[in-house]
C-alpha positions as CSV (number, residue, x, y, z in Angstrom):
1,M,45.3,25.5,32.3
2,Y,42.9,26.2,28.9
3,P,40.0,23.9,28.9
4,C,40.7,22.8,25.5
5,A,43.0,23.3,23.0
6,T,40.8,25.7,21.5
7,C,40.8,28.3,24.3
8,F,44.8,28.2,23.9
9,V,45.4,28.7,20.3
10,I,42.5,31.8,21.5
11,H,44.2,32.8,24.2
12,H,47.9,33.6,22.7
13,R,47.2,34.4,19.3
14,R,45.2,37.5,21.3
15,H,48.8,38.2,23.1
16,F,51.0,37.0,20.9
17,P,50.4,37.9,17.6
18,S,53.5,37.2,15.9
19,L,54.1,33.8,16.6
20,A,52.6,31.3,14.5
21,F,49.5,28.4,15.7
22,P,48.3,25.8,13.2
23,D,45.4,26.5,11.3
24,F,44.2,22.5,12.0
25,I,42.2,23.6,15.1
26,R,38.7,25.1,14.8
27,P,35.4,25.9,17.6
28,S,32.9,22.6,16.5
29,A,30.6,23.0,14.3
30,K,27.1,23.7,15.7
31,H,24.5,20.7,14.7
32,K,21.7,21.5,13.3
33,V,18.7,19.2,15.3
34,A,15.1,18.0,13.9
35,L,13.4,19.5,15.1
36,T,10.1,17.3,13.6
37,K,10.9,13.5,14.2
38,T,8.2,11.1,13.1
39,A,7.1,9.2,16.9
40,K,7.5,5.3,17.0
41,K,3.6,4.5,17.4
42,T,3.2,3.9,21.0
43,R,2.5,0.6,23.3
44,D,-0.9,2.7,24.0
45,H,-1.7,3.2,20.1
46,K,-1.1,-1.0,20.1
47,T,-2.9,-1.8,23.5
48,N,-5.9,0.4,22.0
49,Y,-5.9,-1.3,17.6
50,V,-6.4,-4.7,19.8
51,D,-9.1,-3.3,22.0
52,A,-10.6,-2.1,19.0
53,V,-11.2,-5.2,17.1
54,R,-12.2,-7.0,19.7
55,L,-15.2,-4.7,20.8
56,A,-15.9,-5.0,16.6
57,I,-15.8,-9.1,17.9
58,D,-18.3,-8.4,20.4
59,A,-20.6,-6.1,18.3
60,N,-21.0,-8.2,15.3
61,D,-22.0,-12.4,14.5
62,R,-18.9,-13.2,12.1
63,V,-15.5,-12.5,11.7
64,Y,-14.0,-13.3,7.8
65,L,-10.5,-13.2,7.4
66,F,-9.8,-12.3,3.7
67,S,-7.0,-12.2,0.9
68,Y,-6.2,-9.1,-0.8
69,E,-4.9,-8.5,-4.7
70,N,-3.9,-5.2,-6.6
71,M,-4.7,-2.7,-3.5
72,R,-6.0,0.5,-4.3
73,S,-7.3,3.0,-2.1
74,N,-9.5,4.4,-4.4
75,H,-11.6,1.1,-4.7
76,F,-10.4,-0.1,-1.5
77,K,-12.0,2.9,0.3
78,D,-15.9,2.1,-1.5
79,V,-15.5,-1.3,0.5
80,R,-15.9,0.1,3.7
81,L,-18.0,2.5,2.7
82,H,-20.6,-0.3,1.3
83,F,-19.7,-1.9,5.0
84,R,-20.1,1.1,7.3
85,G,-23.5,2.8,5.7
86,G,-22.0,4.7,2.8
87,G,-19.9,6.7,6.2
88,G,-16.7,7.0,7.9
89,Q,-13.8,7.7,6.4
90,T,-12.9,8.6,2.7
91,A,-9.5,7.4,2.8
92,M,-7.9,4.2,3.4
93,S,-5.9,3.3,6.4
94,D,-4.1,0.3,7.6
95,D,-7.0,-0.3,10.1
96,D,-9.9,1.1,11.1
97,D,-9.5,3.8,14.0
98,G,-12.6,6.3,12.9
99,G,-15.4,6.1,13.2
100,G,-18.0,2.9,15.1
101,D,-19.5,0.6,13.9
102,V,-21.9,2.0,11.6
103,G,-24.1,-0.2,8.6
104,G,-22.7,-3.7,8.3
105,G,-19.1,-4.1,9.2
106,R,-15.9,-3.1,10.0
107,L,-12.6,-3.9,8.2
108,F,-9.1,-4.3,9.6
109,L,-5.5,-5.0,7.5
110,G,-2.2,-4.2,7.6
111,K,-1.3,-5.0,11.8
112,N,-1.1,-8.9,11.2
113,K,1.1,-9.2,14.9
114,L,-1.6,-6.9,15.9
115,L,-4.6,-9.0,14.5
116,Q,-2.9,-12.4,16.3
117,I,-2.6,-10.9,19.8
118,A,-6.2,-9.7,18.6
119,L,-7.6,-13.3,17.7
120,G,-5.0,-15.0,19.8
121,R,-2.7,-17.0,18.4
122,T,-3.4,-20.5,20.6
123,P,-6.7,-22.3,22.4
124,E,-5.3,-20.9,25.1
125,D,-5.8,-16.8,24.7
126,E,-7.5,-17.4,22.4
127,Y,-10.2,-14.0,22.5
128,S,-13.6,-17.2,21.7
129,D,-13.3,-20.3,20.5
130,N,-11.5,-21.1,17.4
131,L,-10.6,-17.8,17.0
132,H,-6.6,-18.9,17.2
133,R,-7.6,-20.9,13.2
134,L,-7.8,-17.0,12.2
135,S,-5.9,-16.5,13.1
136,G,-3.1,-18.6,12.0
137,R,-3.4,-17.8,8.9
138,L,-3.1,-13.7,9.1
139,S,0.8,-13.6,7.2
140,G,0.7,-11.4,4.4
141,S,-1.9,-9.4,2.1
142,V,-5.3,-10.3,4.5
143,G,-7.3,-8.8,7.0
144,I,-10.7,-9.8,8.8
145,L,-13.7,-8.2,8.4
146,C,-16.3,-7.7,12.3
147,T,-19.9,-7.6,10.6
148,S,-24.4,-8.8,10.4
149,M,-24.3,-8.4,7.7
150,D,-25.9,-11.8,6.6
151,A,-23.6,-13.8,5.3
152,A,-24.4,-14.8,1.5
153,L,-25.0,-10.7,1.1
154,V,-21.4,-10.7,2.3
155,E,-19.7,-13.5,0.1
156,G,-22.5,-12.7,-3.1
157,Y,-21.3,-8.9,-2.7
158,F,-17.4,-10.5,-2.1
159,A,-17.7,-12.5,-5.3
160,K,-18.8,-10.2,-7.7
161,L,-16.3,-7.9,-6.7
162,R,-13.2,-6.7,-9.2
163,V,-12.2,-3.4,-10.0
164,E,-9.5,-3.4,-14.0
165,D,-7.2,-1.0,-12.9
166,Y,-2.7,-0.6,-14.7
167,A,-0.6,-2.9,-13.6
168,R,2.5,-1.1,-10.7
169,A,6.1,-0.8,-11.6
170,N,7.7,-4.2,-10.9
171,T,4.4,-6.5,-11.2
172,I,4.2,-9.3,-13.2
173,S,2.0,-8.7,-16.7
174,P,-0.6,-11.8,-16.8
175,E,-0.6,-11.1,-20.5
176,T,0.8,-10.7,-24.2
177,V,0.2,-7.0,-25.4
178,R,0.7,-5.7,-28.9
179,L,0.2,-2.3,-29.8
180,S,-1.7,-2.0,-33.2
181,R,-0.6,0.7,-35.8
182,A,-4.3,2.2,-35.5
183,A,-4.1,2.4,-31.2
184,V,-1.4,4.8,-31.6
185,E,-1.9,6.9,-34.6
186,T,-5.4,7.9,-32.5
187,H,-2.7,10.2,-29.8
188,P,-1.5,13.3,-31.4
189,V,1.9,13.7,-32.4
190,S,3.0,16.0,-29.7
191,M,3.3,12.6,-28.1
192,V,6.1,11.4,-30.0
193,E,9.8,12.5,-28.2
194,Q,7.5,11.6,-25.1
195,F,6.9,7.4,-26.6
196,R,10.3,7.5,-28.0
197,K,12.1,8.3,-23.6
198,L,9.3,5.4,-23.2
199,G,10.7,2.9,-25.5
200,L,8.3,2.9,-28.6
201,P,9.6,3.3,-31.9
202,V,7.4,5.8,-33.0
203,E,7.8,8.6,-35.6
204,V,5.8,11.5,-37.5
205,K,4.3,10.4,-40.8
206,N,1.8,12.1,-43.3
207,G,1.3,14.1,-40.0
208,R,0.0,10.9,-37.9
209,V,1.7,9.2,-35.4
210,A,3.5,5.9,-36.6
211,F,6.2,2.9,-35.9
212,V,9.3,3.7,-36.7
213,G,9.8,1.5,-41.0
214,G,6.5,1.1,-41.1
215,R,6.1,-2.3,-38.5
216,E,2.4,-3.0,-37.6
217,E,2.8,-2.9,-34.4
218,Y,4.7,-2.8,-31.2
219,E,5.1,-5.4,-28.9
220,V,4.9,-3.4,-25.1
221,C,5.5,-6.1,-22.7
222,R,4.9,-10.9,-22.7
223,E,3.0,-12.7,-20.1
224,G,5.2,-13.7,-17.8
225,Q,7.5,-10.9,-17.7
226,E,8.0,-8.0,-14.6
227,L,7.1,-4.6,-16.0
228,S,9.2,-1.8,-15.3
229,V,8.7,1.9,-15.6
230,E,8.3,2.5,-19.2
231,Q,6.2,-0.4,-19.4
232,C,3.2,1.1,-17.3
233,K,3.0,4.4,-18.8
234,I,3.0,2.9,-22.3
235,L,0.6,0.8,-21.4
236,V,-1.3,4.0,-19.4
237,H,-1.7,6.4,-22.1
238,M,-2.8,2.8,-24.5
239,G,-5.7,2.4,-21.7
240,V,-5.0,-0.6,-20.9
241,K,-5.7,-2.4,-17.6
242,L,-3.8,-5.3,-16.9
243,A,-3.9,-5.0,-13.0
244,A,-7.6,-6.2,-11.2
245,F,-8.3,-5.2,-7.8
246,R,-10.3,-8.1,-6.0
247,I,-11.2,-9.2,-2.4
248,D,-11.3,-13.5,-1.6
249,L,-12.8,-15.4,1.6
250,V,-10.7,-17.1,3.1
251,C,-12.6,-18.5,6.3
252,R,-15.9,-17.6,7.9
253,W,-16.3,-17.4,11.7
254,E,-19.3,-17.1,13.3
255,K,-19.5,-16.2,16.7
256,E,-22.9,-18.5,17.6
257,D,-21.2,-21.7,18.9
258,G,-17.4,-21.2,17.1
259,A,-17.8,-22.8,13.8
260,V,-14.7,-22.0,11.1
261,E,-15.6,-22.4,7.3
262,E,-13.5,-22.3,4.8
263,F,-13.7,-20.9,1.3
């Protein structure tokens, strides 16, 4: 008996070379196995995250729930540094596991379900009185700030926080943008081909970039419409910023009496 059909063919080809055997039987191909895989976050990691949130609650006087728009890592890094006394992380992450509670507080975002567990979803399992009221609003683009900084200073900081930035593809344009002839004339003629690929109807005229047909302006995007990749690139070239990174406070919880104030 032969352990497999392949062994049978190999044996008979060796001893009976004059006989014809089908070529459809082939030794099984060796499969490449990836040696590096992204490890799933373990239960210990999740437990440590919940513990970190609760430690931050214990170490501070109040907790803010906030929402954010047009998240940008470089701008959010500045917010983290503001509440950590100028130290800590130099890049955005979805939590604040690095370092201790240096400075004025600690921010957490990106793990709403774990934050709900840390705060508690119901009056029966909440970590402290009335934290379940914040937990119930943890959905979408939100996070929490645990801080002992004076409430007026915190709220004043976020009231002024607004950083203009370039819009990204698939977002809705907040306004209609029209480019004037003067706006494109300032660019070098070497950009003409690139502008054409992005959909701008331009040409070289009298040694300058101009709209085709002598038109005076061109509408790049319209208010309320979704922006394409090409439109966003045009806006970047023209220095037009339609997005604004901002953080809005939703409510505040006070450890002293469990009071929750909505904004």
